[in-house]
N, C-alpha and C positions, 0 to 999 in steps of 0.2 A: 215590585213595582211600587216605589212611592206614591203616594195620595195625600193631597190636602182636600181637594174638592173633587166631586165625582167625576167633572170631566179630565181630570188628571188621570184616570184611569185607562185612558186612551194614548198615554204619553209612556214610551214611543209607539207609534203607530204600528203596531205589530200584532199578530194573533195570540191570544192567551195560549199556551200549552195545557198539557193534561193536569200538571200540578199547578195549582195557582195560588197566589199569595200577594198580600198588600201590606205595606208598611205605612202605617198612618204616622206623619209627622207634621207638626207646625214648624215653620222655619223659625219662629221666636221661642220654641220650647226649650229651656236650658237642660232639662232632665234629658233631652236627647242628645245634646252637643258636649255636656260636661264631660270631661275626663282628666285624670291626673297630668296626662301628656300635654294639656294646653297650657301649663306652666312653662314648658320648654321648647315646644314644638308647635309651629304654625299649622292647624288643622287644615286639612282637605277642603272642608267645607267654606273656608275661605277664599279657595282659589278660584271657585265659581261666581258667578252672579248670584247675588242674595236672594232669598224667596222674598215672596210679596210683602211679607209682614217683617222684614228684617232691614234695618236702615243701612242705607248704601254706605254710610259714614264709619260703620263697623270695621274695626282694624285688629290685627293682632299685636299685641306687644307683650314680650315675655313677663310672666307672673301677674301682669296687671289683667290681661283677659281670663286668665284662669280664675282671679278674684271676681272678676265682674260677673262671670257666668256660674261661679257658685254663689254668689250673693243673690243672682236671679233666681236661683232655686226656691228661696223663701217665698217668693211672691209668683211662682209659676202658676198656681192655681186660682189666683186672687185676679185673674183678667178674662175679658169676655170669651165666649165660645169661639174657636176658631183661633185663637192666640194661645202661647204659653203652652201649657200642659191641660188646656180645656178642650177637649176634641166632641165635646155635645153629642150629637146624633151622628156624627161622621162616620163611627163603625157600621150604621145601618145599611148605609149604601156600599161599604166596603164588604159586608158579610153578603148582600145580594150580588156584588159582582164577583165574589169568589165562589159561592156556591150555586148560583144561578139556578134558583127553584124553578120548577117547571110551572109556567104561566104567571109568574112573579113580574110585577110592572114597575115602574118608576112611581107611579101613584101609589102603590102599595108600601114602597119604600119611605115615602114622604108621610104617610098615614102612620107608620111605626116609629119614624123618628119624632113625630108631634108625639105621640103616645109616650115615648120614652122621655121626652123633655118636658112634659106636663106635669 
């Protein structure tokens, strides 16, 4: 199940199975999207509506998109949390969603997130 915000864990609206996993990704994270195949093949991620942090003007052009995303790799960590390769405290809510510790609350997730980002 992909997730960018804790509310994304409810998409799709279906019960979690016995095995639980979350893929954390920001739409603007070039580390997630870069691949050698970008040079010659339009990626699947451009067939769907873009993520909230990706420009609607993003298009695929042979070789050009490959180099654009490759160059973006250099700055992937130089952006605010929640963009590029900066996930900030997002893993805390994912951890709580996956493990479901007994008695764990959203308030405890927020407290852990504040601790980790301090």
